[in-house]
TORKOL-4160 file (C-alpha; in steps of 0.2 Angstrom, whole numbers, padded with zeros to 4 digits, m for minus):
351
<pt num="1" X="0056" Y="m0108" Z="0267"/>
<pt num="2" X="0072" Y="m0095" Z="0260"/>
<pt num="3" X="0069" Y="m0081" Z="0268"/>
<pt num="4" X="0074" Y="m0064" Z="0259"/>
<pt num="5" X="0091" Y="m0056" Z="0261"/>
<pt num="6" X="0098" Y="m0037" Z="0258"/>
<pt num="7" X="0106" Y="m0047" Z="0243"/>
<pt num="8" X="0090" Y="m0050" Z="0233"/>
<pt num="9" X="0085" Y="m0040" Z="0220"/>
<pt num="10" X="0076" Y="m0041" Z="0200"/>
<pt num="11" X="0087" Y="m0036" Z="0187"/>
<pt num="12" X="0082" Y="m0035" Z="0168"/>
<pt num="13" X="0097" Y="m0036" Z="0156"/>
<pt num="14" X="0087" Y="m0032" Z="0139"/>
<pt num="15" X="0091" Y="m0042" Z="0124"/>
<pt num="16" X="0108" Y="m0047" Z="0118"/>
<pt num="17" X="0113" Y="m0031" Z="0105"/>
<pt num="18" X="0102" Y="m0020" Z="0113"/>
<pt num="19" X="0109" Y="m0002" Z="0113"/>
<pt num="20" X="0102" Y="0012" Z="0124"/>
<pt num="21" X="0095" Y="0024" Z="0112"/>
<pt num="22" X="0094" Y="0012" Z="0097"/>
<pt num="23" X="0075" Y="0008" Z="0094"/>
<pt num="24" X="0071" Y="m0009" Z="0085"/>
<pt num="25" X="0052" Y="m0006" Z="0082"/>
<pt num="26" X="0052" Y="0013" Z="0076"/>
<pt num="27" X="0058" Y="0030" Z="0069"/>
<pt num="28" X="0062" Y="0045" Z="0074"/>
<pt num="29" X="0048" Y="0051" Z="0067"/>
<pt num="30" X="0036" Y="0036" Z="0075"/>
<pt num="31" X="0033" Y="0028" Z="0058"/>
<pt num="32" X="0037" Y="0009" Z="0061"/>
<pt num="33" X="0053" Y="0000" Z="0054"/>
<pt num="34" X="0052" Y="m0019" Z="0044"/>
<pt num="35" X="0056" Y="m0028" Z="0061"/>
<pt num="36" X="0041" Y="m0016" Z="0070"/>
<pt num="37" X="0030" Y="m0019" Z="0056"/>
<pt num="38" X="0031" Y="m0038" Z="0058"/>
<pt num="39" X="0032" Y="m0036" Z="0079"/>
<pt num="40" X="0014" Y="m0027" Z="0078"/>
<pt num="41" X="0006" Y="m0035" Z="0063"/>
<pt num="42" X="0013" Y="m0053" Z="0063"/>
<pt num="43" X="0026" Y="m0060" Z="0049"/>
<pt num="44" X="0020" Y="m0059" Z="0031"/>
<pt num="45" X="0034" Y="m0070" Z="0025"/>
<pt num="46" X="0047" Y="m0085" Z="0031"/>
<pt num="47" X="0059" Y="m0073" Z="0025"/>
<pt num="48" X="0053" Y="m0060" Z="0040"/>
<pt num="49" X="0050" Y="m0073" Z="0053"/>
<pt num="50" X="0072" Y="m0075" Z="0050"/>
<pt num="51" X="0076" Y="m0057" Z="0050"/>
<pt num="52" X="0065" Y="m0055" Z="0065"/>
<pt num="53" X="0073" Y="m0068" Z="0074"/>
<pt num="54" X="0091" Y="m0066" Z="0070"/>
<pt num="55" X="0089" Y="m0046" Z="0073"/>
<pt num="56" X="0089" Y="m0052" Z="0092"/>
<pt num="57" X="0103" Y="m0060" Z="0094"/>
<pt num="58" X="0115" Y="m0052" Z="0081"/>
<pt num="59" X="0118" Y="m0036" Z="0077"/>
<pt num="60" X="0127" Y="m0039" Z="0062"/>
<pt num="61" X="0126" Y="m0052" Z="0048"/>
<pt num="62" X="0147" Y="m0054" Z="0047"/>
<pt num="63" X="0146" Y="m0065" Z="0032"/>
<pt num="64" X="0136" Y="m0053" Z="0022"/>
<pt num="65" X="0145" Y="m0036" Z="0028"/>
<pt num="66" X="0126" Y="m0031" Z="0031"/>
<pt num="67" X="0119" Y="m0024" Z="0048"/>
<pt num="68" X="0102" Y="m0031" Z="0054"/>
<pt num="69" X="0101" Y="m0015" Z="0068"/>
<pt num="70" X="0105" Y="0002" Z="0068"/>
<pt num="71" X="0120" Y="0007" Z="0077"/>
<pt num="72" X="0128" Y="0024" Z="0080"/>
<pt num="73" X="0144" Y="0032" Z="0082"/>
<pt num="74" X="0144" Y="0041" Z="0099"/>
<pt num="75" X="0149" Y="0059" Z="0103"/>
<pt num="76" X="0169" Y="0065" Z="0106"/>
<pt num="77" X="0172" Y="0052" Z="0092"/>
<pt num="78" X="0186" Y="0058" Z="0079"/>
<pt num="79" X="0181" Y="0055" Z="0062"/>
<pt num="80" X="0196" Y="0055" Z="0047"/>
<pt num="81" X="0197" Y="0061" Z="0030"/>
<pt num="82" X="0209" Y="0063" Z="0017"/>
<pt num="83" X="0207" Y="0077" Z="0002"/>
<pt num="84" X="0216" Y="0091" Z="m0005"/>
<pt num="85" X="0212" Y="0105" Z="0005"/>
<pt num="86" X="0213" Y="0110" Z="0022"/>
<pt num="87" X="0192" Y="0116" Z="0024"/>
<pt num="88" X="0179" Y="0105" Z="0029"/>
<pt num="89" X="0166" Y="0110" Z="0016"/>
<pt num="90" X="0148" Y="0107" Z="0025"/>
<pt num="91" X="0138" Y="0110" Z="0012"/>
<pt num="92" X="0137" Y="0093" Z="0005"/>
<pt num="93" X="0139" Y="0075" Z="0013"/>
<pt num="94" X="0158" Y="0070" Z="0016"/>
<pt num="95" X="0164" Y="0053" Z="0016"/>
<pt num="96" X="0178" Y="0047" Z="0033"/>
<pt num="97" X="0179" Y="0033" Z="0045"/>
<pt num="98" X="0182" Y="0032" Z="0062"/>
<pt num="99" X="0192" Y="0016" Z="0063"/>
<pt num="100" X="0212" Y="0017" Z="0063"/>
<pt num="101" X="0217" Y="0004" Z="0052"/>
<pt num="102" X="0206" Y="0013" Z="0040"/>
<pt num="103" X="0212" Y="0031" Z="0043"/>
<pt num="104" X="0231" Y="0023" Z="0037"/>
<pt num="105" X="0222" Y="0014" Z="0021"/>
<pt num="106" X="0214" Y="0029" Z="0017"/>
<pt num="107" X="0229" Y="0040" Z="0019"/>
<pt num="108" X="0242" Y="0032" Z="0010"/>
<pt num="109" X="0229" Y="0024" Z="m0003"/>
<pt num="110" X="0220" Y="0040" Z="m0007"/>
<pt num="111" X="0230" Y="0052" Z="m0003"/>
<pt num="112" X="0242" Y="0041" Z="m0017"/>
<pt num="113" X="0227" Y="0042" Z="m0029"/>
<pt num="114" X="0224" Y="0060" Z="m0025"/>
<pt num="115" X="0243" Y="0064" Z="m0031"/>
<pt num="116" X="0244" Y="0052" Z="m0045"/>
<pt num="117" X="0225" Y="0059" Z="m0054"/>
<pt num="118" X="0231" Y="0077" Z="m0053"/>
<pt num="119" X="0247" Y="0074" Z="m0061"/>
<pt num="120" X="0239" Y="0063" Z="m0074"/>
<pt num="121" X="0226" Y="0077" Z="m0078"/>
<pt num="122" X="0241" Y="0087" Z="m0080"/>
<pt num="123" X="0250" Y="0076" Z="m0093"/>
<pt num="124" X="0234" Y="0072" Z="m0102"/>
<pt num="125" X="0232" Y="0093" Z="m0104"/>
<pt num="126" X="0250" Y="0097" Z="m0107"/>
<pt num="127" X="0249" Y="0082" Z="m0123"/>
<pt num="128" X="0234" Y="0091" Z="m0129"/>
<pt num="129" X="0243" Y="0109" Z="m0130"/>
<pt num="130" X="0259" Y="0100" Z="m0139"/>
<pt num="131" X="0248" Y="0096" Z="m0153"/>
<pt num="132" X="0239" Y="0113" Z="m0156"/>
<pt num="133" X="0243" Y="0130" Z="m0158"/>
<pt num="134" X="0227" Y="0137" Z="m0148"/>
<pt num="135" X="0231" Y="0147" Z="m0131"/>
<pt num="136" X="0218" Y="0141" Z="m0121"/>
<pt num="137" X="0223" Y="0122" Z="m0123"/>
<pt num="138" X="0241" Y="0130" Z="m0117"/>
<pt num="139" X="0235" Y="0140" Z="m0103"/>
<pt num="140" X="0224" Y="0125" Z="m0098"/>
<pt num="141" X="0238" Y="0112" Z="m0097"/>
<pt num="142" X="0248" Y="0128" Z="m0088"/>
<pt num="143" X="0237" Y="0127" Z="m0074"/>
<pt num="144" X="0235" Y="0110" Z="m0073"/>
<pt num="145" X="0252" Y="0108" Z="m0071"/>
<pt num="146" X="0254" Y="0120" Z="m0057"/>
<pt num="147" X="0239" Y="0112" Z="m0048"/>
<pt num="148" X="0247" Y="0095" Z="m0051"/>
<pt num="149" X="0264" Y="0102" Z="m0042"/>
<pt num="150" X="0256" Y="0112" Z="m0026"/>
<pt num="151" X="0242" Y="0099" Z="m0024"/>
<pt num="152" X="0242" Y="0096" Z="m0004"/>
<pt num="153" X="0233" Y="0082" Z="0002"/>
<pt num="154" X="0227" Y="0083" Z="0021"/>
<pt num="155" X="0221" Y="0071" Z="0036"/>
<pt num="156" X="0206" Y="0081" Z="0041"/>
<pt num="157" X="0201" Y="0075" Z="0060"/>
<pt num="158" X="0184" Y="0079" Z="0061"/>
<pt num="159" X="0171" Y="0078" Z="0080"/>
<pt num="160" X="0154" Y="0073" Z="0083"/>
<pt num="161" X="0148" Y="0085" Z="0091"/>
<pt num="162" X="0132" Y="0074" Z="0095"/>
<pt num="163" X="0128" Y="0053" Z="0094"/>
<pt num="164" X="0129" Y="0051" Z="0074"/>
<pt num="165" X="0114" Y="0039" Z="0072"/>
<pt num="166" X="0117" Y="0026" Z="0058"/>
<pt num="167" X="0103" Y="0016" Z="0048"/>
<pt num="168" X="0107" Y="m0006" Z="0046"/>
<pt num="169" X="0102" Y="m0012" Z="0031"/>
<pt num="170" X="0086" Y="m0017" Z="0032"/>
<pt num="171" X="0081" Y="0001" Z="0038"/>
<pt num="172" X="0089" Y="0010" Z="0025"/>
<pt num="173" X="0083" Y="m0002" Z="0011"/>
<pt num="174" X="0066" Y="0000" Z="0018"/>
<pt num="175" X="0067" Y="0019" Z="0017"/>
<pt num="176" X="0073" Y="0018" Z="0001"/>
<pt num="177" X="0058" Y="0006" Z="m0004"/>
<pt num="178" X="0048" Y="0020" Z="0000"/>
<pt num="179" X="0055" Y="0035" Z="m0009"/>
<pt num="180" X="0054" Y="0024" Z="m0026"/>
<pt num="181" X="0036" Y="0025" Z="m0026"/>
<pt num="182" X="0037" Y="0044" Z="m0031"/>
<pt num="183" X="0040" Y="0043" Z="m0047"/>
<pt num="184" X="0053" Y="0059" Z="m0047"/>
<pt num="185" X="0064" Y="0052" Z="m0035"/>
<pt num="186" X="0062" Y="0032" Z="m0047"/>
<pt num="187" X="0070" Y="0042" Z="m0062"/>
<pt num="188" X="0083" Y="0051" Z="m0056"/>
<pt num="189" X="0089" Y="0034" Z="m0047"/>
<pt num="190" X="0086" Y="0028" Z="m0062"/>
<pt num="191" X="0098" Y="0040" Z="m0071"/>
<pt num="192" X="0110" Y="0041" Z="m0058"/>
<pt num="193" X="0112" Y="0021" Z="m0059"/>
<pt num="194" X="0113" Y="0022" Z="m0077"/>
<pt num="195" X="0128" Y="0036" Z="m0074"/>
<pt num="196" X="0138" Y="0025" Z="m0062"/>
<pt num="197" X="0138" Y="0010" Z="m0073"/>
<pt num="198" X="0147" Y="0021" Z="m0086"/>
<pt num="199" X="0160" Y="0025" Z="m0070"/>
<pt num="200" X="0161" Y="0012" Z="m0059"/>
<pt num="201" X="0166" Y="m0003" Z="m0070"/>
<pt num="202" X="0174" Y="m0017" Z="m0059"/>
<pt num="203" X="0161" Y="m0033" Z="m0059"/>
<pt num="204" X="0154" Y="m0033" Z="m0045"/>
<pt num="205" X="0147" Y="m0017" Z="m0049"/>
<pt num="206" X="0142" Y="m0018" Z="m0065"/>
<pt num="207" X="0130" Y="m0035" Z="m0058"/>
<pt num="208" X="0125" Y="m0024" Z="m0043"/>
<pt num="209" X="0116" Y="m0008" Z="m0057"/>
<pt num="210" X="0111" Y="m0021" Z="m0068"/>
<pt num="211" X="0100" Y="m0030" Z="m0054"/>
<pt num="212" X="0094" Y="m0014" Z="m0049"/>
<pt num="213" X="0090" Y="m0006" Z="m0065"/>
<pt num="214" X="0081" Y="m0022" Z="m0068"/>
<pt num="215" X="0069" Y="m0019" Z="m0050"/>
<pt num="216" X="0067" Y="m0002" Z="m0057"/>
<pt num="217" X="0056" Y="m0008" Z="m0073"/>
<pt num="218" X="0046" Y="m0018" Z="m0061"/>
<pt num="219" X="0027" Y="m0016" Z="m0057"/>
<pt num="220" X="0020" Y="m0018" Z="m0040"/>
<pt num="221" X="0026" Y="m0021" Z="m0021"/>
<pt num="222" X="0044" Y="m0025" Z="m0022"/>
<pt num="223" X="0051" Y="m0037" Z="m0010"/>
<pt num="224" X="0063" Y="m0035" Z="0002"/>
<pt num="225" X="0078" Y="m0042" Z="m0007"/>
<pt num="226" X="0074" Y="m0030" Z="m0020"/>
<pt num="227" X="0073" Y="m0015" Z="m0008"/>
<pt num="228" X="0090" Y="m0018" Z="m0003"/>
<pt num="229" X="0098" Y="m0018" Z="m0019"/>
<pt num="230" X="0091" Y="m0002" Z="m0024"/>
<pt num="231" X="0099" Y="0003" Z="m0008"/>
<pt num="232" X="0115" Y="m0002" Z="m0011"/>
<pt num="233" X="0117" Y="0005" Z="m0029"/>
<pt num="234" X="0109" Y="0021" Z="m0024"/>
<pt num="235" X="0125" Y="0020" Z="m0011"/>
<pt num="236" X="0137" Y="0018" Z="m0024"/>
<pt num="237" X="0130" Y="0032" Z="m0035"/>
<pt num="238" X="0133" Y="0046" Z="m0020"/>
<pt num="239" X="0152" Y="0051" Z="m0027"/>
<pt num="240" X="0140" Y="0058" Z="m0042"/>
<pt num="241" X="0138" Y="0077" Z="m0043"/>
<pt num="242" X="0125" Y="0085" Z="m0056"/>
<pt num="243" X="0109" Y="0092" Z="m0056"/>
<pt num="244" X="0099" Y="0077" Z="m0057"/>
<pt num="245" X="0107" Y="0067" Z="m0044"/>
<pt num="246" X="0112" Y="0079" Z="m0032"/>
<pt num="247" X="0091" Y="0082" Z="m0031"/>
<pt num="248" X="0090" Y="0064" Z="m0029"/>
<pt num="249" X="0103" Y="0066" Z="m0013"/>
<pt num="250" X="0094" Y="0080" Z="m0007"/>
<pt num="251" X="0079" Y="0068" Z="m0007"/>
<pt num="252" X="0087" Y="0054" Z="0000"/>
<pt num="253" X="0096" Y="0064" Z="0013"/>
<pt num="254" X="0079" Y="0075" Z="0019"/>
<pt num="255" X="0070" Y="0058" Z="0024"/>
<pt num="256" X="0084" Y="0049" Z="0033"/>
<pt num="257" X="0086" Y="0065" Z="0044"/>
<pt num="258" X="0067" Y="0065" Z="0045"/>
<pt num="259" X="0071" Y="0046" Z="0053"/>
<pt num="260" X="0082" Y="0051" Z="0065"/>
<pt num="261" X="0099" Y="0048" Z="0056"/>
<pt num="262" X="0114" Y="0057" Z="0055"/>
<pt num="263" X="0126" Y="0044" Z="0042"/>
<pt num="264" X="0128" Y="0029" Z="0033"/>
<pt num="265" X="0138" Y="0015" Z="0028"/>
<pt num="266" X="0147" Y="0019" Z="0015"/>
<pt num="267" X="0143" Y="0002" Z="0004"/>
<pt num="268" X="0156" Y="0003" Z="m0011"/>
<pt num="269" X="0172" Y="0006" Z="0000"/>
<pt num="270" X="0167" Y="m0008" Z="0013"/>
<pt num="271" X="0160" Y="m0022" Z="m0002"/>
<pt num="272" X="0162" Y="m0018" Z="m0017"/>
<pt num="273" X="0177" Y="m0007" Z="m0020"/>
<pt num="274" X="0196" Y="m0014" Z="m0018"/>
<pt num="275" X="0197" Y="m0003" Z="0000"/>
<pt num="276" X="0185" Y="m0015" Z="0008"/>
<pt num="277" X="0187" Y="m0003" Z="0023"/>
<pt num="278" X="0179" Y="m0009" Z="0043"/>
<pt num="279" X="0168" Y="0003" Z="0045"/>
<pt num="280" X="0169" Y="0019" Z="0031"/>
<pt num="281" X="0154" Y="0030" Z="0032"/>
<pt num="282" X="0146" Y="0044" Z="0023"/>
<pt num="283" X="0140" Y="0059" Z="0036"/>
<pt num="284" X="0125" Y="0070" Z="0027"/>
<pt num="285" X="0123" Y="0079" Z="0045"/>
<pt num="286" X="0136" Y="0091" Z="0046"/>
<pt num="287" X="0124" Y="0098" Z="0061"/>
<pt num="288" X="0132" Y="0085" Z="0073"/>
<pt num="289" X="0151" Y="0086" Z="0068"/>
<pt num="290" X="0166" Y="0102" Z="0069"/>
<pt num="291" X="0181" Y="0102" Z="0061"/>
<pt num="292" X="0198" Y="0099" Z="0074"/>
<pt num="293" X="0212" Y="0099" Z="0063"/>
<pt num="294" X="0220" Y="0098" Z="0045"/>
<pt num="295" X="0236" Y="0090" Z="0045"/>
<pt num="296" X="0246" Y="0090" Z="0032"/>
<pt num="297" X="0252" Y="0075" Z="0025"/>
<pt num="298" X="0270" Y="0075" Z="0014"/>
<pt num="299" X="0272" Y="0064" Z="0001"/>
<pt num="300" X="0286" Y="0053" Z="0010"/>
<pt num="301" X="0271" Y="0048" Z="0023"/>
<pt num="302" X="0259" Y="0047" Z="0010"/>
<pt num="303" X="0271" Y="0033" Z="0000"/>
<pt num="304" X="0276" Y="0025" Z="0017"/>
<pt num="305" X="0259" Y="0020" Z="0021"/>
<pt num="306" X="0254" Y="0018" Z="0003"/>
<pt num="307" X="0268" Y="0003" Z="m0001"/>
<pt num="308" X="0260" Y="m0006" Z="0016"/>
<pt num="309" X="0244" Y="m0004" Z="0012"/>
<pt num="310" X="0243" Y="m0007" Z="m0007"/>
<pt num="311" X="0252" Y="m0022" Z="m0003"/>
<pt num="312" X="0235" Y="m0027" Z="0010"/>
<pt num="313" X="0223" Y="m0022" Z="m0005"/>
<pt num="314" X="0230" Y="m0033" Z="m0017"/>
<pt num="315" X="0230" Y="m0047" Z="m0002"/>
<pt num="316" X="0211" Y="m0045" Z="0001"/>
<pt num="317" X="0207" Y="m0040" Z="m0017"/>
<pt num="318" X="0215" Y="m0053" Z="m0029"/>
<pt num="319" X="0206" Y="m0067" Z="m0021"/>
<pt num="320" X="0188" Y="m0059" Z="m0025"/>
<pt num="321" X="0194" Y="m0052" Z="m0040"/>
<pt num="322" X="0198" Y="m0072" Z="m0044"/>
<pt num="323" X="0180" Y="m0080" Z="m0040"/>
<pt num="324" X="0173" Y="m0067" Z="m0048"/>
<pt num="325" X="0183" Y="m0072" Z="m0065"/>
<pt num="326" X="0180" Y="m0089" Z="m0060"/>
<pt num="327" X="0160" Y="m0084" Z="m0061"/>
<pt num="328" X="0161" Y="m0074" Z="m0075"/>
<pt num="329" X="0171" Y="m0085" Z="m0085"/>
<pt num="330" X="0162" Y="m0101" Z="m0083"/>
<pt num="331" X="0162" Y="m0104" Z="m0098"/>
<pt num="332" X="0179" Y="m0099" Z="m0105"/>
<pt num="333" X="0197" Y="m0107" Z="m0104"/>
<pt num="334" X="0209" Y="m0106" Z="m0092"/>
<pt num="335" X="0221" Y="m0097" Z="m0099"/>
<pt num="336" X="0205" Y="m0083" Z="m0102"/>
<pt num="337" X="0200" Y="m0082" Z="m0082"/>
<pt num="338" X="0220" Y="m0083" Z="m0079"/>
<pt num="339" X="0223" Y="m0069" Z="m0091"/>
<pt num="340" X="0209" Y="m0058" Z="m0082"/>
<pt num="341" X="0215" Y="m0061" Z="m0064"/>
<pt num="342" X="0231" Y="m0056" Z="m0071"/>
<pt num="343" X="0227" Y="m0039" Z="m0081"/>
<pt num="344" X="0219" Y="m0034" Z="m0065"/>
<pt num="345" X="0232" Y="m0039" Z="m0055"/>
<pt num="346" X="0244" Y="m0026" Z="m0063"/>
<pt num="347" X="0233" Y="m0012" Z="m0064"/>
<pt num="348" X="0231" Y="m0013" Z="m0042"/>
<pt num="349" X="0250" Y="m0014" Z="m0042"/>
<pt num="350" X="0253" Y="0001" Z="m0053"/>
<pt num="351" X="0239" Y="0011" Z="m0045"/>
């Protein structure tokens, strides 16, 4: 019989993908997540069973870019944001990232976009003023030109003062589905999707919005797939800020906070825009962060990064657009599909 030794011990290593402080079965308010309901009350479908199994062995579905378990940004992490002011407005949710490759990309691409948009607005105002004797238009054009000429782009370094918890796609979709039982929330979401549909014209975005609108017209219980589509569509609308959309966002963020979350993944820039950022986030709990520094980025720095990052963007995005073109033009001629891709490629080169 083998004798016990001082080195004998019992250890528990948890499950793969497990993270300290991250619950798989409950939200912070004690209510059950979809995985929790499945765990305690049994699976309702084969789809639920598969999701439950997957969640125990992995934290991320790399093919779909969807998380099946909650994640978090550690305390003391530096997030970066590119904007046209050196102040962090904590009144609203803000878009940021904490990956070095994303920071360079946003500095070059979004920094250049800020400059280009200001100049485009100034040129538009100047053209209107040139064809009119209206003094107000001329004053407006002068102000627009002054703003464009004085525009400064800053990179903000924002330090997390506490752990920032991020919901999985599954859990964020579940929360969205529950909120949609509120008629006011559902009405505001419908309006917000319609508004975004008129502004975000990429084929993948349009397809998502169309699916979401169809789901909002459904009666009865929503499937897990329906909830994911609604959440993604809602996520894409979060850049808009009119009265109805602000009400929608206030209610959405308040519910997420109640469940213990402080940020969500920016799905548009991760999956639907031409950026395809690795880890873009939307932070809505400003109490968890502080501004550490604001660095003015010169036009030369922005232009240098833009040249590199725009080439990378085109290389990333053209294959996606080719697939979209093939799908959209399945019954069209080869020349029509080719023209579609070429037209979009020229737009990206000129951004």
